[in-house]
N, C-alpha and C positions, 0 to 999 in steps of 0.2 A: 146209941144201943146199948144194952143189958147182956153183956157174954161171958159166960162164963171160959176162961183158958182152960179149964183142967179137960174139958171137952175135946180137945184138940190135939194134935201131937206138931210137932215142928216139920213143916217143909222147906225147911232153910232161909236165907236170906240173901235178899236182889239189890245189887246197886244198879238204878236206872234213870232214867228221865222221862219227861214229858216226852210223848208223840203227840203228831196233828192228826186228828181224826183225819180216814181213808174216803176216796171217793164213793167208795162201794157203801159205805156206811151211812147209816142217817143221822141227818142235819134236824132233824125234829127230835132224835131220841137220845144221841150223844152230844157233848160238851165238845167244844174245839180242840184242846186240850184233853188228852186224858192218860192215865195209867195202867199199864199190863204188867203180868213177870215173864209173861208168853213170849218165847225168842224170836214166835215169827213175827210179834207184833213191836216189839219194842225192843231199844238197845239198852242190852245187859252189860256193864263193863267187865271187861276182859282179863278174869280172874284167872284163866287157864290161858297163857299163851298163847302154845301151840295150838289151841283150837281157834282162835281170832285172826285176822285181817288186820291190816295197816290203819283202813278204817274207822274197825271198831276202837283203836288205842286213838286215832286221832278224834272222835266223836265225844271221848270225854277229857282232851285234853292233855293226855299222859304224854309226857316229852318222850323224846328218843333217849337222851341222857339218860333216864331211868329205867330202859329196859331193860341191861342187864341185872340191875336190884331184883327189880320187880320177878326175872326170868328164875332168878334163884328163890325169890320169895315163896313161889308156885312149889318148883321142885320141892320144897321143903318141908312145902303143905299139905299138896296133890296128897289124897286118900287119907289123911288123917284131919285136915281141918278145913280142906276145899275139895269139890270132886267134879267130875266132869258132868256137864259142862257150863261153865261160871256159876255154880253153887256156891253158896259157903255155909259151912254147918252151925257154927258161932258168931253171935253177934258182935261179940268184941274182934273176932277175926276179922268180919266186914268193916269195922268202924279202922281199924289199924290198914288196911288196903287203901280206903279213901284217904286217911290221914297221910299216908304213905305218897301216894302215885297221883292223888288227881286233884288239880288246883280246886279253889274256892268256886263253886257255880250256884247260881239261884235256884236252876231247875233240877239240880242233881237229890234223888233221894233212895235211903235205902229200904228198903220192903222186904218185911217178914211173911213169908205164908205158913197159915194152918188147917193142915188135914183134919176134917173129924175124924173122931176115935173111929166112927160106923164106917168107914171108909177103907180104915188103913189096910187089914186084910184081904179085902177083894185087893186091892191094889198090888198087894205085896206076891198074890199067889200069880197074879196075871202077868205082872212085872217081865219076868224072862220071855215070856210070849212073844214080848213086844221086840225085843228084841231078835229075833231069828231071822238068822241070815246079816247081820247087822252088825261089819268090823267090830268088835269089842276095844275101847278106849278103857280098859280098865272096867270097874264093878262104877255103874253110873250113881249119880251123886243122890239124886232125888231118893231112890230106893234106897239106900245104907243113908241118909238124913230118917226118913221116913221108918224104916227097920229101927233105929236109934230110939225111938218113943221117946225124944227130948220133950219139955217143957216149951211151951210160947210165952217169951217172955212180956209182961207189959207194954203197953205203945199205945198210938192213936188208931185206932180199927176205920179202917176206908171202907170195909165192905167187903165183897166176896166177888171171886171169879172164878166162872166153870173154866176150865183148860181140858186139853185134851191132850194125853201121854202116849205119842207112837212108837216113838223108841226109849223108852225109857226114861224121857227127859218132859221136860212142861215146852214143849213143841208149839202148839196151839194155842187159843182162844175161841170162845163161843163168838167172839167177836170178828173174827180172821173169817167167819163163813154170813157175815149179816145178821147176823141170830136175833140180834136186840127187837127186830122188825117181827121176827115169830116171837119172842118173850112178850113182844106189845099186844099184837092182833090175838093169840090165842088163850095169854094169861093175866093182859095187863100188868105184866112189869117192865118197869121202867129205869132205868141205868141213871145211879145219883150224880153227882156232880163231877166223879173221878172218872165216871166209866164203868163203877163197878156195880153188884146188884147190893141194895139194902140189906135182907135179909136170910138167911138161913134157908128158910121154906122156900124162901122165891129160890135159891139158887140149888135146893135140891129139886123142888119141880121142875125146871130145867136142863138139869141133870139127868133126870128119867126121860123126859123129852125129847131130849141126842139120843140118850142111849139107846133108844127104841130102835133107830137104826142109823148109828155114826157114820156111814158113808153117805148114807143121804142128807140127812141133817147138818153134817159138820164134817171133819174128818176122820177116817177108820182112826181106832185107838179107843183106850182106855178116859171117860169122860170125869171130872171129879168136882168137887166144890172146895175153891181154898179161901181159907179166911185171910185177907189184907189187911198187916197193920206197919205202920209208918213209924219208923225210927228215927229218920232223918227227912 
């Protein structure tokens, strides 16, 4: 697909793995193994150590012997090169984390997210309201990186994911609620081999549909389409 990356700003970098299609999801529309940057669906590498459990470290094979070094790395870079929860602001910082702490794995992915510039102002306006009544963990990483208007580096474009920010994070995906069925039945939109949406026009159509009533069609929050790019 031909995409002008100048039309996007970086929404961060996420180290993740393949996930298995859920029982509630359509076997006829989704591959058995798929990718996501949603914390609800996917395993995201525990960049911010104090926001994760032992299970998260084990999922990426991070040995206990490296925990002290990882904790110091996180403390040095928090709110500068990384943010809560588990978003990296720079591609090289994400690569450094992988090199230092994660053993080589066949199913490891370094994904970047790009937010269309048309959605930036709306997200930054509504983002503070998404965190009302939530204990603050410092500035949310997603809002920080989007607010920087950083360019999106070239990589392998995988498609689009419609995500929901309900506490200022990427908490949910359109796939959390089985909306691939609505996408097909209402708009004839079929996810690709990665579980992503093929075109921006399709992703925008689904975003607008969900936002007519997020609490009914998905989860309460702000939905937006992210361009997903693979760097590893």
